[in-house]
C-alpha positions in Angstrom: -58.2 87.2 -16.6 -59.5 90.1 -14.3 -62.8 89.8 -15.1 -63.1 86.3 -14.5 -61.6 86.5 -10.9 -64.1 89.1 -10.4 -67.1 87.4 -11.1 -66.3 84.9 -9.5 -65.7 87.2 -6.4 -69.3 88.1 -7.4 -70.6 84.8 -7.4 -69.7 84.1 -3.9 -69.9 86.8 -2.8 -73.9 87.0 -3.5 -74.2 83.4 -3.0 -73.0 83.9 0.9 -75.8 86.8 0.9 -78.8 84.5 -0.6 -77.4 82.2 2.2 -77.7 84.8 4.7 -81.5 85.9 3.9 -82.9 82.3 3.9 -81.4 81.6 7.2 -83.6 84.2 8.3 -86.7 82.4 7.4 -85.9 79.0 7.0 -85.3 77.7 10.5 -82.2 75.2 10.3 -84.4 71.5 10.6 -84.9 69.8 14.1 -85.2 73.4 15.7 -88.6 74.1 17.7 -91.2 76.2 15.8 -91.8 80.1 16.7 -93.8 80.2 19.1 -96.7 82.2 16.7 -96.9 79.8 14.5 -98.2 76.9 17.1 -100.6 78.9 18.5 -102.2 79.4 14.4 -101.6 76.2 13.4 -100.8 73.1 15.8 -97.2 72.0 14.4 -95.7 68.6 14.9 -93.0 67.3 15.5 -91.6 63.8 12.6 -89.8 61.6 14.7 -88.0 59.7 12.3 -86.4 62.9 9.9 -88.4 65.6 13.3 -89.0 68.6 11.2 -91.7 70.1 12.4 -95.1 70.3 10.1 -98.2 71.0 10.5 -101.2 68.3 12.2 -103.5 69.2 9.6 -101.4 68.8 6.4 -98.8 65.8 8.3 -99.8 62.2 7.6 -100.7 59.7 10.8 -99.8 56.3 12.4 -101.1 55.0 15.9 -98.5 52.3 17.7 -99.5 51.6 21.1 -102.3 54.1 21.3 -100.2 56.9 20.4 -100.7 58.8 17.6 -97.2 59.7 15.3 -97.4 62.5 13.0 -95.5 62.6 9.6 -94.5 64.7 6.8 -94.0 62.4 4.4 -94.5 58.9 3.0 -91.2 57.4 3.1 -91.0 58.8 6.8 -94.3 56.9 8.1 -92.9 53.8 6.7 -89.0 53.9 7.8 -91.6 54.6 11.6 -93.7 52.2 11.3 -90.4 48.7 10.3 -88.8 49.8 13.3 -90.5 52.0 15.3 -88.2 51.3 18.7 -85.5 53.3 17.3 -87.6 56.4 16.8 -89.2 56.2 19.6 -87.8 56.0 23.1 -89.4 54.0 26.0 -90.1 57.1 27.9 -91.8 58.8 25.7 -94.4 56.2 25.2 -95.8 56.4 28.7 
């Protein structure tokens, strides 16, 4: 019985430690990239899911003369179906 409680406690502590370590290396979704990454290879933000991706790896679509970049074909398709949901009128000026 005590072994089971000990293993559960040990597993929980390992999980918490792994989450803390992963937060050091993986920023939360939607947060801007660190400055040193922006200088090396320009990062762009997907207007659908708000993730940052290197411009050279992104999928591209044009809408009203402006280029938009996407992390996946799914995000690109969602954008092309209803671009007004993801781009405000102010940002298209």
